[in-house]
N, CA, C, O and the ligand as a Tripos MOL2 file, in Angstrom:
@<TRIPOS>MOLECULE
protein
  281   279    71     0     0
PROTEIN
NO_CHARGES

@<TRIPOS>ATOM
      1 N         -24.2870   20.6040   -4.6210 N.3       1 MET1
      2 CA        -23.2930   20.0420   -5.7730 C.3       1 MET1
      3 C         -23.3050   21.2770   -6.7490 C.2       1 MET1
      4 O         -24.3490   21.7890   -7.1520 O.2       1 MET1
      5 N         -22.0080   21.7200   -7.1000 N.am      2 VAL2
      6 CA        -21.8070   22.7250   -8.1390 C.3       2 VAL2
      7 C         -22.1200   22.1560   -9.4870 C.2       2 VAL2
      8 O         -21.5540   21.1170   -9.8270 O.2       2 VAL2
      9 N         -22.9720   22.7440  -10.2840 N.am      3 ARG3
     10 CA        -23.0450   22.3260  -11.6360 C.3       3 ARG3
     11 C         -21.8900   22.4670  -12.4520 C.2       3 ARG3
     12 O         -21.0720   23.3410  -12.1640 O.2       3 ARG3
     13 N         -21.7210   21.7590  -13.3840 N.am      4 SER4
     14 CA        -20.4490   21.9880  -14.2550 C.3       4 SER4
     15 C         -20.9160   23.1420  -15.3070 C.2       4 SER4
     16 O         -22.0590   23.2940  -15.7400 O.2       4 SER4
     17 N         -19.9240   23.8100  -15.5740 N.am      5 LYS5
     18 CA        -20.2350   25.0110  -16.5390 C.3       5 LYS5
     19 C         -19.7660   24.5500  -17.9030 C.2       5 LYS5
     20 O         -19.7890   25.2930  -18.8840 O.2       5 LYS5
     21 N         -19.3640   23.3660  -17.9280 N.am      6 LEU6
     22 CA        -18.8170   23.0680  -19.3970 C.3       6 LEU6
     23 C         -19.9450   23.1270  -20.3350 C.2       6 LEU6
     24 O         -21.0620   22.7090  -20.0300 O.2       6 LEU6
     25 N         -19.6490   23.6640  -21.5200 N.am      7 GLN7
     26 CA        -20.5270   23.6780  -22.5410 C.3       7 GLN7
     27 C         -20.1640   23.0450  -23.7450 C.2       7 GLN7
     28 O         -18.9670   22.8690  -23.9680 O.2       7 GLN7
     29 N         -20.9640   22.6970  -24.5070 N.am      8 TYR8
     30 CA        -20.7310   21.8930  -25.7090 C.3       8 TYR8
     31 C         -21.1820   22.5490  -27.0840 C.2       8 TYR8
     32 O         -22.3090   23.0380  -27.1560 O.2       8 TYR8
     33 N         -20.3960   22.5690  -28.0850 N.am      9 CYS9
     34 CA        -20.7330   23.1040  -29.3220 C.3       9 CYS9
     35 C         -21.0230   21.9070  -30.3180 C.2       9 CYS9
     36 O         -20.1790   21.0580  -30.6020 O.2       9 CYS9
     37 N         -22.2580   21.9370  -30.7950 N.am     10 LYS10
     38 CA        -22.6040   20.8670  -31.6960 C.3      10 LYS10
     39 C         -21.9320   21.1230  -33.1170 C.2      10 LYS10
     40 O         -21.6090   20.2020  -33.8680 O.2      10 LYS10
     41 N         -21.7700   22.3660  -33.3830 N.am     11 SER11
     42 CA        -21.1690   22.5610  -34.6970 C.3      11 SER11
     43 C         -19.7440   22.1940  -34.8650 C.2      11 SER11
     44 O         -19.2720   21.8200  -35.9380 O.2      11 SER11
     45 N         -19.0440   22.3230  -33.7040 N.am     12 CYS12
     46 CA        -17.5240   21.9900  -33.6810 C.3      12 CYS12
     47 C         -17.4170   20.7170  -33.0870 C.2      12 CYS12
     48 O         -16.3010   20.1970  -33.1170 O.2      12 CYS12
     49 N         -18.3720   20.0890  -32.5370 N.am     13 ASP13
     50 CA        -18.3290   18.9020  -31.6740 C.3      13 ASP13
     51 C         -17.1310   19.1230  -30.7140 C.2      13 ASP13
     52 O         -16.2300   18.2850  -30.6860 O.2      13 ASP13
     53 N         -17.0920   20.2340  -29.9180 N.am     14 SER14
     54 CA        -15.9610   20.5620  -29.0360 C.3      14 SER14
     55 C         -16.7060   21.0720  -27.9190 C.2      14 SER14
     56 O         -17.8610   21.5000  -27.9370 O.2      14 SER14
     57 N         -15.8100   20.9670  -26.8070 N.am     15 TYR15
     58 CA        -16.2850   21.5010  -25.4220 C.3      15 TYR15
     59 C         -15.5130   22.8480  -25.0710 C.2      15 TYR15
     60 O         -14.3800   23.1280  -25.4630 O.2      15 TYR15
     61 N         -16.2850   23.5860  -24.3080 N.am     16 GLY16
     62 CA        -15.6530   24.8850  -23.8280 C.3      16 GLY16
     63 C         -16.4310   25.5440  -22.6810 C.2      16 GLY16
     64 O         -17.2870   24.8920  -22.0840 O.2      16 GLY16
     65 N         -16.1570   26.8350  -22.3480 N.am     17 LEU17
     66 CA        -16.6520   27.4990  -21.4420 C.3      17 LEU17
     67 C         -17.3870   28.5630  -22.0370 C.2      17 LEU17
     68 O         -17.0910   28.8750  -23.1910 O.2      17 LEU17
     69 N         -18.4610   29.2850  -21.3350 N.am     18 GLY18
     70 CA        -19.2490   30.2340  -21.8490 C.3      18 GLY18
     71 C         -20.3400   29.9930  -22.7300 C.2      18 GLY18
     72 O         -20.3760   28.9080  -23.3090 O.2      18 GLY18
     73 N         -21.2000   30.8020  -22.9140 N.am     19 PRO19
     74 CA        -22.4920   30.6930  -23.7680 C.3      19 PRO19
     75 C         -22.1670   30.5420  -25.2630 C.2      19 PRO19
     76 O         -23.0010   30.0080  -25.9930 O.2      19 PRO19
     77 N         -21.1520   30.9280  -25.6900 N.am     20 ASN20
     78 CA        -20.9490   30.9450  -27.0790 C.3      20 ASN20
     79 C         -19.5400   30.1580  -27.4930 C.2      20 ASN20
     80 O         -18.5490   30.2990  -26.7760 O.2      20 ASN20
     81 N         -19.5040   29.4060  -28.5660 N.am     21 CYS21
     82 CA        -18.3160   28.8300  -28.9190 C.3      21 CYS21
     83 C         -17.2610   29.7760  -29.3880 C.2      21 CYS21
     84 O         -17.4330   30.6390  -30.2490 O.2      21 CYS21
     85 N         -16.1850   29.5420  -28.7600 N.am     22 LYS22
     86 CA        -14.9060   30.3300  -29.2280 C.3      22 LYS22
     87 C         -14.4850   30.2350  -30.5970 C.2      22 LYS22
     88 O         -13.8590   31.1120  -31.1930 O.2      22 LYS22
     89 N         -14.8530   29.1390  -31.0690 N.am     23 VAL23
     90 CA        -14.3230   28.8170  -32.5050 C.3      23 VAL23
     91 C         -15.2590   29.3130  -33.6970 C.2      23 VAL23
     92 O         -14.8800   29.8890  -34.7170 O.2      23 VAL23
     93 N         -16.4930   28.9840  -33.3700 N.am     24 CYS24
     94 CA        -17.4050   29.4600  -34.5260 C.3      24 CYS24
     95 C         -18.5660   30.3940  -34.0510 C.2      24 CYS24
     96 O         -19.3920   30.8350  -34.8510 O.2      24 CYS24
     97 N         -18.5900   30.6610  -32.7830 N.am     25 GLY25
     98 CA        -19.4920   31.7810  -32.2750 C.3      25 GLY25
     99 C         -20.9020   31.0370  -32.0620 C.2      25 GLY25
    100 O         -21.8630   31.7420  -31.7530 O.2      25 GLY25
    101 N         -21.0530   29.8340  -32.1900 N.am     26 ASP26
    102 CA        -22.4010   29.2480  -32.1910 C.3      26 ASP26
    103 C         -22.9130   29.1230  -30.7850 C.2      26 ASP26
    104 O         -22.0660   29.1780  -29.8930 O.2      26 ASP26
    105 N         -24.1500   28.9660  -30.4610 N.am     27 VAL27
    106 CA        -24.4650   28.8250  -29.1730 C.3      27 VAL27
    107 C         -24.1460   27.5280  -28.6060 C.2      27 VAL27
    108 O         -24.4340   26.4950  -29.2110 O.2      27 VAL27
    109 N         -23.5270   27.5250  -27.4020 N.am     28 MET28
    110 CA        -23.2500   26.3690  -26.7580 C.3      28 MET28
    111 C         -24.3130   25.7850  -25.9870 C.2      28 MET28
    112 O         -25.1500   26.5220  -25.4650 O.2      28 MET28
    113 N         -24.3680   24.4280  -25.8510 N.am     29 VAL29
    114 CA        -25.5140   23.8200  -24.8020 C.3      29 VAL29
    115 C         -24.7060   23.4120  -23.7250 C.2      29 VAL29
    116 O         -23.4820   23.2860  -23.7570 O.2      29 VAL29
    117 N         -25.5400   23.1900  -22.6620 N.am     30 SER30
    118 CA        -24.9940   22.5680  -21.3550 C.3      30 SER30
    119 C         -24.6120   21.0830  -21.6750 C.2      30 SER30
    120 O         -25.2950   20.3140  -22.3510 O.2      30 SER30
    121 N         -23.4610   20.8170  -21.1040 N.am     31 SER31
    122 CA        -23.0810   19.4500  -21.4290 C.3      31 SER31
    123 C         -23.1260   18.6710  -20.1710 C.2      31 SER31
    124 O         -22.8190   19.2690  -19.1400 O.2      31 SER31
    125 N         -23.4930   17.3190  -20.0990 N.am     32 ALA32
    126 CA        -23.4380   16.6380  -19.0520 C.3      32 ALA32
    127 C         -21.9300   16.1810  -18.9590 C.2      32 ALA32
    128 O         -21.1370   16.1180  -19.8980 O.2      32 ALA32
    129 N         -21.6900   15.8670  -17.6050 N.am     33 PRO33
    130 CA        -20.4360   15.6090  -17.2860 C.3      33 PRO33
    131 C         -19.7490   14.2990  -18.1420 C.2      33 PRO33
    132 O         -20.4950   13.4020  -18.5370 O.2      33 PRO33
    133 N         -18.6360   14.2580  -18.3410 N.am     34 LEU34
    134 CA        -18.1010   13.1720  -19.2860 C.3      34 LEU34
    135 C         -18.4120   11.9350  -18.3850 C.2      34 LEU34
    136 O         -18.1820   11.8450  -17.1790 O.2      34 LEU34
    137 N         -19.0560   10.8740  -19.3100 N.am     35 LYS35
    138 CA        -19.4940    9.7400  -18.6270 C.3      35 LYS35
    139 C         -18.3880    8.6030  -18.7250 C.2      35 LYS35
    140 O         -17.5450    8.5270  -19.6190 O.2      35 LYS35
    141 N         -18.5250    7.7930  -17.7280 N.am     36 TYR36
    142 CA        -17.5070    6.6780  -17.7340 C.3      36 TYR36
    143 C         -17.8570    5.7280  -18.9770 C.2      36 TYR36
    144 O         -19.0160    5.3830  -19.2040 O.2      36 TYR36
    145 N         -16.8550    5.3650  -19.7020 N.am     37 SER37
    146 CA        -17.2050    4.6590  -20.9070 C.3      37 SER37
    147 C         -16.9910    3.1110  -20.5640 C.2      37 SER37
    148 O         -15.9650    2.6020  -20.1130 O.2      37 SER37
    149 N         -18.2350    2.4610  -20.8930 N.am     38 PRO38
    150 CA        -18.2610    1.0460  -20.6080 C.3      38 PRO38
    151 C         -17.2090    0.3520  -21.5240 C.2      38 PRO38
    152 O         -16.8690   -0.7970  -21.2420 O.2      38 PRO38
    153 N         -16.7530    0.8940  -22.4470 N.am     39 GLU39
    154 CA        -15.7860    0.2120  -23.3610 C.3      39 GLU39
    155 C         -14.3750    0.1280  -22.5590 C.2      39 GLU39
    156 O         -13.5410   -0.7520  -22.7730 O.2      39 GLU39
    157 N         -14.2430    1.0750  -21.6920 N.am     40 ASP40
    158 CA        -13.0360    1.1770  -20.9300 C.3      40 ASP40
    159 C         -11.6980    0.5980  -21.7880 C.2      40 ASP40
    160 O         -11.2900   -0.5590  -21.6910 O.2      40 ASP40
    161 N         -11.1570    1.5420  -22.5640 N.am     41 PRO41
    162 CA        -10.0900    1.2560  -23.4410 C.3      41 PRO41
    163 C          -8.6780    0.8100  -22.5810 C.2      41 PRO41
    164 O          -7.7150    0.2950  -23.1490 O.2      41 PRO41
    165 N          -8.7170    1.0540  -21.3360 N.am     42 GLN42
    166 CA         -7.6250    0.5790  -20.5700 C.3      42 GLN42
    167 C          -7.9670   -0.6710  -19.9000 C.2      42 GLN42
    168 O          -7.1050   -1.2690  -19.2550 O.2      42 GLN42
    169 N          -9.3520   -1.1840  -20.0190 N.am     43 GLY43
    170 CA         -9.6730   -2.3830  -19.2680 C.3      43 GLY43
    171 C          -8.9140   -3.5430  -19.5000 C.2      43 GLY43
    172 O          -8.6530   -4.3230  -18.5840 O.2      43 GLY43
    173 N          -8.4980   -3.7340  -20.7900 N.am     44 LYS44
    174 CA         -7.9390   -5.0440  -21.1530 C.3      44 LYS44
    175 C          -6.5780   -5.1700  -20.6020 C.2      44 LYS44
    176 O          -6.1220   -6.2230  -20.1570 O.2      44 LYS44
    177 N          -5.8690   -3.8950  -20.6620 N.am     45 ARG45
    178 CA         -4.5800   -3.8460  -20.2230 C.3      45 ARG45
    179 C          -4.6230   -4.1610  -18.6740 C.2      45 ARG45
    180 O          -3.8330   -4.9930  -18.2270 O.2      45 ARG45
    181 N          -5.5240   -3.5180  -17.8390 N.am     46 ARG46
    182 CA         -5.6400   -3.6520  -16.3620 C.3      46 ARG46
    183 C          -5.9610   -5.1000  -16.1480 C.2      46 ARG46
    184 O          -5.3410   -5.7360  -15.2950 O.2      46 ARG46
    185 N          -6.8430   -5.6230  -16.8370 N.am     47 ARG47
    186 CA         -7.1970   -7.0950  -16.5970 C.3      47 ARG47
    187 C          -6.0920   -8.0570  -16.7780 C.2      47 ARG47
    188 O          -6.0130   -9.0960  -16.1220 O.2      47 ARG47
    189 N          -5.2210   -7.6890  -17.6990 N.am     48 GLU48
    190 CA         -4.0220   -8.4520  -17.9430 C.3      48 GLU48
    191 C          -3.0370   -8.2000  -16.8210 C.2      48 GLU48
    192 O          -2.3540   -9.1280  -16.3890 O.2      48 GLU48
    193 N          -2.9540   -7.0980  -16.3860 N.am     49 ARG49
    194 CA         -2.0180   -6.8370  -15.1710 C.3      49 ARG49
    195 C          -2.5480   -7.7800  -14.0140 C.2      49 ARG49
    196 O          -1.7680   -8.4780  -13.3660 O.2      49 ARG49
    197 N          -3.8350   -7.7650  -13.8000 N.am     50 GLU50
    198 CA         -4.2870   -8.5670  -12.6820 C.3      50 GLU50
    199 C          -4.4480   -9.8960  -13.0100 C.2      50 GLU50
    200 O          -4.9330  -10.6460  -12.1630 O.2      50 GLU50
    201 N          -4.1160  -10.3340  -14.1320 N.am     51 ASN51
    202 CA         -4.2180  -11.7030  -14.4600 C.3      51 ASN51
    203 C          -5.6260  -12.1870  -14.2350 C.2      51 ASN51
    204 O          -5.8720  -13.2190  -13.6110 O.2      51 ASN51
    205 N          -6.4550  -11.4750  -14.7160 N.am     52 ALA52
    206 CA         -8.0310  -11.7430  -14.6680 C.3      52 ALA52
    207 C          -8.2960  -13.0540  -15.3520 C.2      52 ALA52
    208 O          -7.8530  -13.2790  -16.4780 O.2      52 ALA52
    209 N          -8.9990  -13.8990  -14.6910 N.am     53 GLY53
    210 CA         -9.5100  -15.1840  -15.4120 C.3      53 GLY53
    211 C          -8.7730  -16.3760  -14.7660 C.2      53 GLY53
    212 O          -9.2490  -17.5110  -14.8000 O.2      53 GLY53
    213 N          -7.7010  -16.1070  -14.2280 N.am     54 SER54
    214 CA         -6.7880  -17.0310  -13.5790 C.3      54 SER54
    215 C          -7.5560  -17.7380  -12.2480 C.2      54 SER54
    216 O          -8.5210  -17.1380  -11.7740 O.2      54 SER54
    217 N          -7.2010  -18.7820  -11.7580 N.am     55 ASP55
    218 CA         -7.5910  -19.2390  -10.6340 C.3      55 ASP55
    219 C          -7.3410  -18.3100   -9.4870 C.2      55 ASP55
    220 O          -8.1690  -18.0050   -8.6290 O.2      55 ASP55
    221 N          -5.9610  -17.8470   -9.5820 N.am     56 GLU56
    222 CA         -5.6430  -16.9290   -8.2750 C.3      56 GLU56
    223 C          -6.4710  -15.7770   -8.2650 C.2      56 GLU56
    224 O          -6.9800  -15.3620   -7.2230 O.2      56 GLU56
    225 N          -6.6660  -15.1280   -9.5950 N.am     57 TRP57
    226 CA         -7.7150  -14.1340   -9.5940 C.3      57 TRP57
    227 C          -9.0820  -14.3600   -9.0230 C.2      57 TRP57
    228 O          -9.6150  -13.5180   -8.3000 O.2      57 TRP57
    229 N          -9.6000  -15.3950   -9.3170 N.am     58 ALA58
    230 CA        -10.9130  -15.7860   -9.0610 C.3      58 ALA58
    231 C         -11.0750  -15.9760   -7.3960 C.2      58 ALA58
    232 O         -12.0440  -15.6260   -6.7230 O.2      58 ALA58
    233 N          -9.9670  -16.5640   -6.9760 N.am     59 GLU59
    234 CA         -9.9930  -16.6590   -5.3770 C.3      59 GLU59
    235 C          -9.8300  -15.3260   -4.6400 C.2      59 GLU59
    236 O         -10.0720  -15.2460   -3.4360 O.2      59 GLU59
    237 N          -9.4010  -14.2350   -5.3980 N.am     60 SER60
    238 CA         -9.2150  -13.0080   -4.6970 C.3      60 SER60
    239 C         -10.5890  -12.1950   -4.8860 C.2      60 SER60
    240 O         -10.7170  -11.1060   -4.3250 O.2      60 SER60
    241 N         -11.5640  -12.7070   -5.6420 N.am     61 LEU61
    242 CA        -12.9240  -12.0330   -5.7600 C.3      61 LEU61
    243 C         -13.7520  -12.2830   -4.5770 C.2      61 LEU61
    244 O         -13.8430  -13.4100   -4.0910 O.2      61 LEU61
    245 N         -14.4020  -11.1830   -4.0670 N.am     62 PRO62
    246 CA        -15.2650  -11.2980   -3.1360 C.3      62 PRO62
    247 C         -16.4290  -12.1840   -3.5230 C.2      62 PRO62
    248 O         -16.9320  -12.1500   -4.6470 O.2      62 PRO62
    249 N         -16.8480  -13.0000   -2.5220 N.am     63 SER63
    250 CA        -17.8230  -14.0780   -2.6810 C.3      63 SER63
    251 C         -19.1860  -13.8990   -1.8440 C.2      63 SER63
    252 O         -19.3620  -14.4360   -0.7510 O.2      63 SER63
    253 N         -20.0470  -13.1480   -2.4340 N.am     64 PRO64
    254 CA        -21.4040  -12.6910   -1.6420 C.3      64 PRO64
    255 C         -22.1210  -13.9860   -1.3990 C.2      64 PRO64
    256 O         -22.8000  -14.1030   -0.3790 O.2      64 PRO64
    257 N         -22.0270  -14.8850   -2.1890 N.am     65 ASN65
    258 CA        -23.0120  -16.0390   -1.9430 C.3      65 ASN65
    259 C         -22.2110  -17.2660   -1.3140 C.2      65 ASN65
    260 O         -22.6320  -18.4230   -1.3040 O.2      65 ASN65
    261 N         -21.0920  -16.8730   -0.8330 N.am     66 GLU66
    262 CA        -20.2230  -17.9170   -0.3220 C.3      66 GLU66
    263 C         -20.9830  -18.7900    0.8360 C.2      66 GLU66
    264 O         -20.7970  -20.0000    0.9650 O.2      66 GLU66
    265 N         -21.8970  -17.9900    1.6940 N.am     67 GLU67
    266 CA        -22.4320  -18.7040    2.8040 C.3      67 GLU67
    267 C         -23.8250  -18.9450    2.4250 C.2      67 GLU67
    268 O         -24.5900  -19.4110    3.2700 O.2      67 GLU67
    269 N         -24.2320  -18.6790    1.2510 N.am     68 ALA68
    270 CA        -25.6470  -18.8520    0.8140 C.3      68 ALA68
    271 C         -26.0280  -20.1050    0.2850 C.2      68 ALA68
    272 O         -27.1770  -20.5100    0.1080 O.2      68 ALA68
    273 N         -24.8650  -20.7370    0.0270 N.am     69 GLY69
    274 CA        -25.0840  -22.1380   -0.6490 C.3      69 GLY69
    275 C         -25.6900  -22.1130   -1.8900 C.2      69 GLY69
    276 O         -25.7760  -21.0190   -2.4480 O.2      69 GLY69
    277 N         -26.1960  -23.2520   -2.5190 N.am     70 GLU70
    278 CA        -26.6700  -23.0720   -3.9170 C.3      70 GLU70
    279 C         -28.0850  -23.5460   -4.0690 C.2      70 GLU70
    280 O         -28.6450  -23.4740   -5.1630 O.2      70 GLU70
    281 ZN        -18.2280   25.8950  -32.2970 Zn       71 ZN71
@<TRIPOS>BOND
     1     1     2 1
     2     2     3 1
     3     3     4 2
     4     3     5 am
     5     5     6 1
     6     6     7 1
     7     7     8 2
     8     7     9 am
     9     9    10 1
    10    10    11 1
    11    11    12 2
    12    11    13 am
    13    13    14 1
    14    14    15 1
    15    15    16 2
    16    15    17 am
    17    17    18 1
    18    18    19 1
    19    19    20 2
    20    19    21 am
    21    21    22 1
    22    22    23 1
    23    23    24 2
    24    23    25 am
    25    25    26 1
    26    26    27 1
    27    27    28 2
    28    27    29 am
    29    29    30 1
    30    30    31 1
    31    31    32 2
    32    31    33 am
    33    33    34 1
    34    34    35 1
    35    35    36 2
    36    35    37 am
    37    37    38 1
    38    38    39 1
    39    39    40 2
    40    39    41 am
    41    41    42 1
    42    42    43 1
    43    43    44 2
    44    43    45 am
    45    45    46 1
    46    46    47 1
    47    47    48 2
    48    47    49 am
    49    49    50 1
    50    50    51 1
    51    51    52 2
    52    51    53 am
    53    53    54 1
    54    54    55 1
    55    55    56 2
    56    55    57 am
    57    57    58 1
    58    58    59 1
    59    59    60 2
    60    59    61 am
    61    61    62 1
    62    62    63 1
    63    63    64 2
    64    63    65 am
    65    65    66 1
    66    66    67 1
    67    67    68 2
    68    67    69 am
    69    69    70 1
    70    70    71 1
    71    71    72 2
    72    71    73 am
    73    73    74 1
    74    74    75 1
    75    75    76 2
    76    75    77 am
    77    77    78 1
    78    78    79 1
    79    79    80 2
    80    79    81 am
    81    81    82 1
    82    82    83 1
    83    83    84 2
    84    83    85 am
    85    85    86 1
    86    86    87 1
    87    87    88 2
    88    87    89 am
    89    89    90 1
    90    90    91 1
    91    91    92 2
    92    91    93 am
    93    93    94 1
    94    94    95 1
    95    95    96 2
    96    95    97 am
    97    97    98 1
    98    98    99 1
    99    99   100 2
   100    99   101 am
   101   101   102 1
   102   102   103 1
   103   103   104 2
   104   103   105 am
   105   105   106 1
   106   106   107 1
   107   107   108 2
   108   107   109 am
   109   109   110 1
   110   110   111 1
   111   111   112 2
   112   111   113 am
   113   113   114 1
   114   114   115 1
   115   115   116 2
   116   115   117 am
   117   117   118 1
   118   118   119 1
   119   119   120 2
   120   119   121 am
   121   121   122 1
   122   122   123 1
   123   123   124 2
   124   123   125 am
   125   125   126 1
   126   126   127 1
   127   127   128 2
   128   127   129 am
   129   129   130 1
   130   130   131 1
   131   131   132 2
   132   131   133 am
   133   133   134 1
   134   134   135 1
   135   135   136 2
   136   135   137 am
   137   137   138 1
   138   138   139 1
   139   139   140 2
   140   139   141 am
   141   141   142 1
   142   142   143 1
   143   143   144 2
   144   143   145 am
   145   145   146 1
   146   146   147 1
   147   147   148 2
   148   147   149 am
   149   149   150 1
   150   150   151 1
   151   151   152 2
   152   151   153 am
   153   153   154 1
   154   154   155 1
   155   155   156 2
   156   155   157 am
   157   157   158 1
   158   158   159 1
   159   159   160 2
   160   159   161 am
   161   161   162 1
   162   162   163 1
   163   163   164 2
   164   163   165 am
   165   165   166 1
   166   166   167 1
   167   167   168 2
   168   167   169 am
   169   169   170 1
   170   170   171 1
   171   171   172 2
   172   171   173 am
   173   173   174 1
   174   174   175 1
   175   175   176 2
   176   175   177 am
   177   177   178 1
   178   178   179 1
   179   179   180 2
   180   179   181 am
   181   181   182 1
   182   182   183 1
   183   183   184 2
   184   183   185 am
   185   185   186 1
   186   186   187 1
   187   187   188 2
   188   187   189 am
   189   189   190 1
   190   190   191 1
   191   191   192 2
   192   191   193 am
   193   193   194 1
   194   194   195 1
   195   195   196 2
   196   195   197 am
   197   197   198 1
   198   198   199 1
   199   199   200 2
   200   199   201 am
   201   201   202 1
   202   202   203 1
   203   203   204 2
   204   203   205 am
   205   205   206 1
   206   206   207 1
   207   207   208 2
   208   207   209 am
   209   209   210 1
   210   210   211 1
   211   211   212 2
   212   211   213 am
   213   213   214 1
   214   214   215 1
   215   215   216 2
   216   215   217 am
   217   217   218 1
   218   218   219 1
   219   219   220 2
   220   219   221 am
   221   221   222 1
   222   222   223 1
   223   223   224 2
   224   223   225 am
   225   225   226 1
   226   226   227 1
   227   227   228 2
   228   227   229 am
   229   229   230 1
   230   230   231 1
   231   231   232 2
   232   231   233 am
   233   233   234 1
   234   234   235 1
   235   235   236 2
   236   235   237 am
   237   237   238 1
   238   238   239 1
   239   239   240 2
   240   239   241 am
   241   241   242 1
   242   242   243 1
   243   243   244 2
   244   243   245 am
   245   245   246 1
   246   246   247 1
   247   247   248 2
   248   247   249 am
   249   249   250 1
   250   250   251 1
   251   251   252 2
   252   251   253 am
   253   253   254 1
   254   254   255 1
   255   255   256 2
   256   255   257 am
   257   257   258 1
   258   258   259 1
   259   259   260 2
   260   259   261 am
   261   261   262 1
   262   262   263 1
   263   263   264 2
   264   263   265 am
   265   265   266 1
   266   266   267 1
   267   267   268 2
   268   267   269 am
   269   269   270 1
   270   270   271 1
   271   271   272 2
   272   271   273 am
   273   273   274 1
   274   274   275 1
   275   275   276 2
   276   275   277 am
   277   277   278 1
   278   278   279 1
   279   279   280 2
@<TRIPOS>SUBSTRUCTURE
     1 MET1         2 RESIDUE 1 A MET
     2 VAL2         6 RESIDUE 1 A VAL
     3 ARG3        10 RESIDUE 1 A ARG
     4 SER4        14 RESIDUE 1 A SER
     5 LYS5        18 RESIDUE 1 A LYS
     6 LEU6        22 RESIDUE 1 A LEU
     7 GLN7        26 RESIDUE 1 A GLN
     8 TYR8        30 RESIDUE 1 A TYR
     9 CYS9        34 RESIDUE 1 A CYS
    10 LYS10       38 RESIDUE 1 A LYS
    11 SER11       42 RESIDUE 1 A SER
    12 CYS12       46 RESIDUE 1 A CYS
    13 ASP13       50 RESIDUE 1 A ASP
    14 SER14       54 RESIDUE 1 A SER
    15 TYR15       58 RESIDUE 1 A TYR
    16 GLY16       62 RESIDUE 1 A GLY
    17 LEU17       66 RESIDUE 1 A LEU
    18 GLY18       70 RESIDUE 1 A GLY
    19 PRO19       74 RESIDUE 1 A PRO
    20 ASN20       78 RESIDUE 1 A ASN
    21 CYS21       82 RESIDUE 1 A CYS
    22 LYS22       86 RESIDUE 1 A LYS
    23 VAL23       90 RESIDUE 1 A VAL
    24 CYS24       94 RESIDUE 1 A CYS
    25 GLY25       98 RESIDUE 1 A GLY
    26 ASP26      102 RESIDUE 1 A ASP
    27 VAL27      106 RESIDUE 1 A VAL
    28 MET28      110 RESIDUE 1 A MET
    29 VAL29      114 RESIDUE 1 A VAL
    30 SER30      118 RESIDUE 1 A SER
    31 SER31      122 RESIDUE 1 A SER
    32 ALA32      126 RESIDUE 1 A ALA
    33 PRO33      130 RESIDUE 1 A PRO
    34 LEU34      134 RESIDUE 1 A LEU
    35 LYS35      138 RESIDUE 1 A LYS
    36 TYR36      142 RESIDUE 1 A TYR
    37 SER37      146 RESIDUE 1 A SER
    38 PRO38      150 RESIDUE 1 A PRO
    39 GLU39      154 RESIDUE 1 A GLU
    40 ASP40      158 RESIDUE 1 A ASP
    41 PRO41      162 RESIDUE 1 A PRO
    42 GLN42      166 RESIDUE 1 A GLN
    43 GLY43      170 RESIDUE 1 A GLY
    44 LYS44      174 RESIDUE 1 A LYS
    45 ARG45      178 RESIDUE 1 A ARG
    46 ARG46      182 RESIDUE 1 A ARG
    47 ARG47      186 RESIDUE 1 A ARG
    48 GLU48      190 RESIDUE 1 A GLU
    49 ARG49      194 RESIDUE 1 A ARG
    50 GLU50      198 RESIDUE 1 A GLU
    51 ASN51      202 RESIDUE 1 A ASN
    52 ALA52      206 RESIDUE 1 A ALA
    53 GLY53      210 RESIDUE 1 A GLY
    54 SER54      214 RESIDUE 1 A SER
    55 ASP55      218 RESIDUE 1 A ASP
    56 GLU56      222 RESIDUE 1 A GLU
    57 TRP57      226 RESIDUE 1 A TRP
    58 ALA58      230 RESIDUE 1 A ALA
    59 GLU59      234 RESIDUE 1 A GLU
    60 SER60      238 RESIDUE 1 A SER
    61 LEU61      242 RESIDUE 1 A LEU
    62 PRO62      246 RESIDUE 1 A PRO
    63 SER63      250 RESIDUE 1 A SER
    64 PRO64      254 RESIDUE 1 A PRO
    65 ASN65      258 RESIDUE 1 A ASN
    66 GLU66      262 RESIDUE 1 A GLU
    67 GLU67      266 RESIDUE 1 A GLU
    68 ALA68      270 RESIDUE 1 A ALA
    69 GLY69      274 RESIDUE 1 A GLY
    70 GLU70      278 RESIDUE 1 A GLU
    71 ZN71       281 GROUP 0 **** ****
């Protein structure tokens, strides 16, 4: 797997390529790939579109314990 060459400048709080920041010239550090945000700003909208929470929505969910009983 190819490592990302995305670098991060702590001084500018910005991302870029190359060993040094183009803005301030400070040394850039390797940046981890952007992570999925658990806050999911689009989540609310998506759940509304899927009518999450309704009986219909609940029926559509997979039920791994369906045959396991209680
Ligand atoms: Zn910078």
